[in-house]
Structure formats: C-alpha cells, structure tokens
C-alpha positions in Angstrom: 160.3 30.8 36.6 156.6 29.7 36.7 155.1 27.7 33.8 152.0 29.7 32.7 149.6 28.8 29.9 149.4 31.6 27.2 147.8 31.8 23.8 150.3 29.5 21.5 150.7 29.5 17.6 149.6 25.9 17.3 146.0 26.9 18.2 146.2 30.7 17.6 143.4 31.1 15.2 141.1 29.0 17.2 141.9 30.7 20.5 141.6 34.2 19.0 138.1 33.2 17.6 136.8 31.2 20.6 138.4 33.1 23.6 140.1 36.3 22.8 137.3 37.9 20.4 134.4 37.4 23.1 136.7 38.6 25.7 137.5 41.8 23.6 133.7 42.5 22.9 133.2 42.6 26.7 135.6 45.6 27.0 134.7 48.8 28.6 135.9 51.8 26.4 135.4 55.4 25.8 137.2 58.7 25.3 138.9 61.0 27.7 140.3 64.5 27.1 144.1 64.7 27.4 146.5 67.6 27.1 145.7 70.3 24.7 142.0 69.2 24.3 143.0 66.0 22.6 140.5 63.1 22.9 142.1 59.8 23.8 140.6 56.5 23.2 140.9 54.0 26.2 139.9 50.4 27.1 139.7 48.4 30.3 138.8 44.8 31.3 138.0 44.5 35.0 136.6 41.9 37.5 135.5 42.4 41.0 137.8 39.4 42.0 140.9 41.1 40.9 143.1 42.8 43.3 145.9 43.7 41.0 146.1 46.0 37.7 148.3 46.6 34.7 148.4 49.7 32.7 149.7 48.7 29.2 151.3 51.6 27.1 151.8 50.6 23.5 154.2 51.8 20.8 154.1 54.0 17.8 151.7 53.1 15.1 150.0 50.6 17.6 146.4 50.7 19.0 144.7 49.1 21.9 143.0 46.7 19.1 146.3 45.2 18.4 146.9 44.0 21.9 143.7 41.8 22.3 145.8 38.7 22.8 148.0 40.3 25.4 145.1 41.7 27.4 143.4 38.2 27.4 146.6 36.5 28.7 147.2 38.9 31.3 143.6 39.2 32.4 143.6 35.4 32.7 146.5 35.7 35.2 144.2 37.7 37.5 145.0 41.3 36.5 142.5 44.1 35.7 143.9 45.7 32.4 143.8 49.4 31.3 145.0 50.8 28.2 144.8 53.7 25.7 145.7 55.0 22.2 148.2 57.7 22.2 147.4 61.0 20.7 148.0 61.0 17.0 147.3 57.3 16.4 144.7 54.6 16.9 141.2 55.9 17.6 142.5 58.9 19.5 142.7 62.3 17.8 145.0 62.7 15.0 147.2 65.6 15.1 147.7 66.6 11.3 145.4 67.2 8.3 147.2 64.2 6.7 146.0 61.4 9.2 148.7 59.1 8.0 151.5 61.1 9.3 152.8 60.1 12.8 153.3 63.5 14.7 153.7 64.9 18.0 154.1 68.4 19.2 156.3 67.9 22.2 157.4 64.3 23.5 156.3 65.5 26.9 152.6 65.4 25.8 152.8 61.7 25.7 154.0 61.6 29.4 151.3 64.1 30.5 148.7 61.8 28.8 149.9 58.7 30.9 149.6 60.8 33.9 146.1 61.9 32.9 144.8 58.5 32.0 146.5 56.8 35.2 144.4 59.3 37.1 141.3 58.8 35.2 141.2 55.1 35.0 142.9 53.6 37.9 141.6 53.9 41.4 144.7 52.8 43.6 142.6 52.1 46.8 140.8 49.4 44.6 144.1 47.2 44.2 146.9 45.8 46.4 149.3 46.6 43.5 149.2 48.2 40.1 151.9 47.8 37.3 153.0 49.6 34.3 154.0 47.6 31.1 155.4 49.8 28.2 156.6 48.6 24.8 158.8 50.5 22.4 157.9 54.2 22.3 155.6 53.2 25.2 158.5 52.0 27.2 160.2 55.5 26.7 156.8 57.1 27.9 156.6 55.0 30.9 160.3 55.6 31.8 160.2 59.4 31.7 156.7 59.3 33.5 158.2 57.3 36.5 161.3 59.3 36.5 159.3 62.6 36.8 156.0 61.9 38.3 154.6 60.6 41.4 152.6 57.4 40.7 150.6 54.4 42.1 152.8 51.7 40.5 154.6 49.1 42.3 157.1 48.0 39.4 157.6 48.6 35.9 158.2 46.2 32.8 159.8 47.6 29.7 159.5 45.6 26.2 162.2 46.9 23.9 161.8 50.5 25.2 162.8 53.4 23.0 165.7 54.4 25.1 167.5 55.0 21.9 166.7 54.7 18.0 168.6 52.2 16.0 170.3 54.3 13.4 173.5 54.0 11.4 176.5 55.2 13.3 177.4 58.0 10.7 173.8 59.3 11.0 173.5 59.6 14.8 175.5 63.0 15.1 173.4 64.6 12.4 169.9 63.0 12.9 169.0 65.6 15.6 170.1 68.7 13.8 168.7 67.7 10.4 165.1 66.5 11.7 165.1 69.9 13.7 166.0 71.8 10.6 163.6 70.2 8.4 160.8 70.5 11.0 161.5 74.1 11.6 161.2 75.1 7.9 158.2 73.1 7.0 155.0 74.9 6.7 153.0 71.7 7.9 154.1 68.3 9.3 155.5 66.2 6.5 157.2 62.8 6.4 160.8 62.5 7.7 163.5 61.6 5.3 162.9 58.1 4.0 159.5 57.7 5.5 156.2 57.0 3.7 152.4 56.4 4.0 151.2 53.2 5.6 152.3 50.1 3.8 152.0 46.5 5.0 155.2 44.9 4.5 155.3 41.3 3.4 156.2 39.1 6.4 159.6 38.1 5.0 160.6 41.8 4.9 159.4 42.8 8.3 161.8 43.8 11.2 159.4 43.4 13.9 158.8 39.7 14.6 159.7 36.2 13.7 156.0 35.2 14.1 154.2 35.0 10.9 150.7 34.1 12.3 150.6 37.1 14.7 152.3 39.2 12.1 149.6 38.4 9.6 146.7 38.8 12.1 147.9 42.4 13.0 148.2 43.3 9.4 144.7 41.9 8.5 143.3 43.7 11.5 144.6 47.1 10.1 143.2 46.2 6.6 139.8 45.5 8.2 140.1 48.8 10.3 141.9 51.3 8.1 141.2 54.0 10.7 143.7 52.5 12.9 146.6 52.7 10.2 149.2 55.2 10.4 152.5 55.6 8.2 155.9 57.1 8.7 156.7 59.7 11.3 157.1 63.5 10.8 160.5 65.3 11.1 159.3 66.9 14.3 158.2 63.4 15.8 161.8 62.2 14.9 163.4 65.2 16.5 161.1 65.1 19.6 161.6 61.2 20.0 165.4 61.6 19.8 165.3 64.2 22.6 162.8 62.0 24.6 164.9 58.8 24.1 168.0 60.6 25.4 166.3 61.9 28.5 165.2 58.4 29.5 168.9 57.6 30.0 170.0 60.9 31.3 167.4 60.8 34.0 167.7 57.1 34.8 169.1 57.8 38.3 165.7 59.5 39.1 163.9 56.0 38.3 163.1 55.0 42.0 160.6 52.1 41.0 162.0 48.5 40.4 162.2 48.0 36.5 162.5 45.1 34.3 164.0 45.7 31.0 163.6 43.2 28.3 165.2 43.5 24.9 165.4 41.2 21.6 168.7 40.1 20.6 168.1 40.8 17.0 166.1 44.2 17.4 166.7 46.8 14.6 164.2 49.2 15.7 165.5 50.6 19.1 169.1 50.7 20.3 170.0 47.9 22.5 173.4 49.9 23.7 171.1 52.5 25.3 169.4 49.8 27.4 172.6 48.8 28.8 173.5 52.4 29.8 170.1 52.9 31.4 170.5 49.6 33.4 173.7 50.8 34.7 172.5 54.1 35.8 169.0 53.2 37.1 169.0 52.3 40.9 166.9 49.1 40.4 166.9 47.7 37.1 167.1 44.2 35.7 168.1 43.6 32.0 167.1 40.4 30.2 167.9 39.7 26.6 165.5 37.4 24.6 167.6 35.2 22.4 166.7 35.4 18.6 163.9 37.7 19.2 163.2 40.8 17.1 161.5 44.1 18.3 158.0 43.1 19.2 158.7 40.8 22.2 154.8 40.7 23.0 154.0 39.6 19.4 157.0 37.2 18.9 157.1 33.5 18.2 156.0 31.4 21.2 159.6 30.5 22.4 160.3 34.3 22.8 156.9 35.6 23.8 156.4 32.9 26.6 159.8 34.0 27.8 159.0 37.5 27.9 155.5 37.1 29.4 156.9 34.8 32.1 159.6 37.1 33.0 157.1 40.0 33.3 154.6 38.2 35.5 157.3 36.7 37.8 158.7 40.3 38.2 155.3 41.5 39.1 154.8 38.7 41.5 158.2 39.5 43.0 157.2 43.1 43.8 154.0 42.4 45.5 152.7 44.6 48.5 153.5 42.9 51.9 149.6 42.1 52.3 149.9 39.6 49.3 153.1 37.8 50.4 
C-alpha cells in the first residue's frame, strides 16, 4: 500500500484554514433538475491536468459542505471531483413541509438522481477513468445504480454501505411492516418511531466516529449553516430504505464492476453481516474491515481514515485503463 499524505489531526485546524477552505471557495457549483422536478445542488473541482475523476455520493443527513476535507485530499491526488446533495437534504430541494424530516418518495429516486447527475456533470471522453465513491446510504445508492444502469465508471469504492440497517434482531422481522403501516396511514410524513428533530449529540455519545476534532468541525459547520441540518427520517424513508438495502444484496450478482467494500469493525449504523453476504454474491468484490473504526470511515481518526483512503486510492489505481498502465 502506498504511503500518501492526507490531512492529519495534529495539524487539522491549520490545514482546514490554510488549504481546505481556500480550495473549497474555488469550487464550481449550481443546481440541476433531477427526477420529479426536484432541484439538486452540486459541486465540482476540476483541473485541465487531471485525467481521472471521482463522483462522491454521500449519506443520509449529509451535504457536500461536510466533505470539504475529503474533496481536497482526493483532488491533491490528481482526481477531478464531482458530488451533489441528495433530494430532501443539504441545499437540494426538501420534500416535506417540515424541512427537518428526512424523507423520500421512492428509494429509486436516489438512483435516478445519480444517473442524471452522472450524465450532467461528467463527460467520460475527458477522462481515462472515472470512479464512484459512496458512503452509507450513498453506498446503497451507488450499489443499486451499478447493478441496474449502464455507466462510465471503471471501479466502485463503498464506505460502510447501507446494504442493511443495524437494528435489534427482534425488530428485524417487523420493522418493514410497522414502517409501512405507519407511513400508509399518516396524512403527511412524520418522524419514524424513536426519531426526533436535528440534535447535535455530544462527541462522547456519538456512534459515527472516534475522531473528536473532525466530529466537532462537522457539528460547528451545521451550527453555522442551519439550512444543512436535517433530523430523523420519516416512516416512509425507513420503509423505502429497508427495501433499497435488501435489493442491493439480492441484485449483487448483477454488479459487474469491480467493488471495494470497506466496513468499520465497530459500526452500529449499518449491518456488517449484509456486507459479507453481498461480497459472497458479487462477481468481483473485495471486503476490508477497518479495525476499531465506527461508521464514518472518511471522517474517522487518522489511523482508520488513512487506511480507508489509502485502500480506496490503491484500488482505483489497480483498475486503471490500459492507457495509464
């Protein structure tokens, strides 16, 4: 594995101020109409010298604003970067009167949006290779997309993909029927059972990462830009996402593109067992477990994040077009 210099915790705030923020301010950005006349917010970072590109697909409650450090680290390795906010979150159109509720009409809308944004943002003829990097819910979207659509991507990296949701064993058989029932009889989208409006959990109570400085930066960002905030999901989102996660695994045999699947050893957000099943059924999937990591591998402590990013970049390097070899 190649040793590559990434942003590190020891100089994190200095690097963010001196390097990442100026880089972020030079972004290209705008809006594009996705499915069902929904406006999607996008960003890109490009250089005429770059001959390879990465489309980054983020997770639930996230925004491109949260990924500034990642975009910078990847761009510094010679990749053009493209990304967007999913419908119902970030700066894209919200789907409910109460903007705080995470909602989706159909999980397939996410996949159609990724297809539209790929066609809108990326010109494959400009690159020798294009790659996909999806995290959590974004990993499930990426998985279904490459299982069901023709696409220009040479390889896919999945960070803790939502191939299953981590829930208690006794709840698994009834989660789908309950969420479907509550969604069907609700006059308008409402929070799923146990869910609530946006609340910044103290670091010691968080289930996302062991890296305090990155976690605090993310929470402060959402305090400064409250329009990015989003709370718990709706019953319908839960129902659609359970179905979407299940389809990822059921359709694994249709995933013809090479896949790198990274999971956190201590992830309590997604179901790591579903990753194992997917890996067994997919034609070309490498599964790596990051020791001591929680869910957000791309926002983890250096020892975990460095390993995740190095594995991703090595994997992409291994799947170059013949012209680059």
